[in-house]
C-alpha positions, 0 to 999 in steps of 0.5 A: 500500500505504501508504494501505491500512495507514493505513486498517487502522490507523484502523479498528483504533484505532476498533474497539479503542476501541469494544470497550473502551467496550463492556466498560466500560473506557477504550480503550488509549492511542493510542500503543500502536497505530501512529499517523498524522501529525496533518496528513495527510488521504487524498483520492483517492489523495493526501495533503493537509495540513490548513491551520493551525489545523486538525488531522487527526481521522479523515478531516477537518480540525478545530480544537478551541477549548477555551479560549474559550466562545461562543454557537452563532452566535458560535462559527459566526462564529469558525469562518467567520473561519478559513475553516471552519464549525462541525463537521459531520463525516462520522463523528461518532465520530472527533471523539468518540474524539478528545475523549474521549482528549484531555481528562482526566476531571478537566476534563470533570467540572467544573461549568457550561457544559462542552461543545463546540458542533458544527454542527447545529441543530433545524429547525421540523419537529423534525429535526436538520440539519447546517450543510451541510443534511444531516440528522444521523444519530443512530446508537447511543450518539449522544445523552447520557442523557435527550437530546434530550428535549423540545428543541423545546419548551424552545428547545434548538435547538443540538447540542453534545458533552458531556463528562459523557456522554463526549462524546455529543450534547446539545441546549441553547439556542443562546445558551448559551456553550460551547467549540466545534469548527470544521471545514474541508472540504479539496477 
């Protein structure tokens, strides 16, 4: 029963946030709904801790790096150094909601270089793929305004989440320096 309550709480929180966004206002604070411990991750009926420095976001273990900006490849190497990879979440909206709630508007309205690399690149056929090899599913509201545009022609082959667009996806040259999000898959 405890696991079912967690699932209901997660979906209630996500639905409240999406409903609020649809009405043009911010979602209610997370603390107004029951919250889950940040290090638990349900897996086949048992609870699994996310290892340090990872934190549970939705159903995954993520480490958000918001103090150091690196190129996409440097960020990926950093993530691999902490036994992970750039984030390629099962549900991108868990990460988007977390970022949107975690960073005040004054932070993501600053100029220049703001955004978080995640683990997707544009292949030579023009298809976005996660580092896992799976194609990126671009659901409603996935891309920021005007994105991905002509990413292939402009050599904008790496995916990031941009604060100016409430953490919707954008494409940029992989050599740009951005903050980044690592993910560690837990078996």
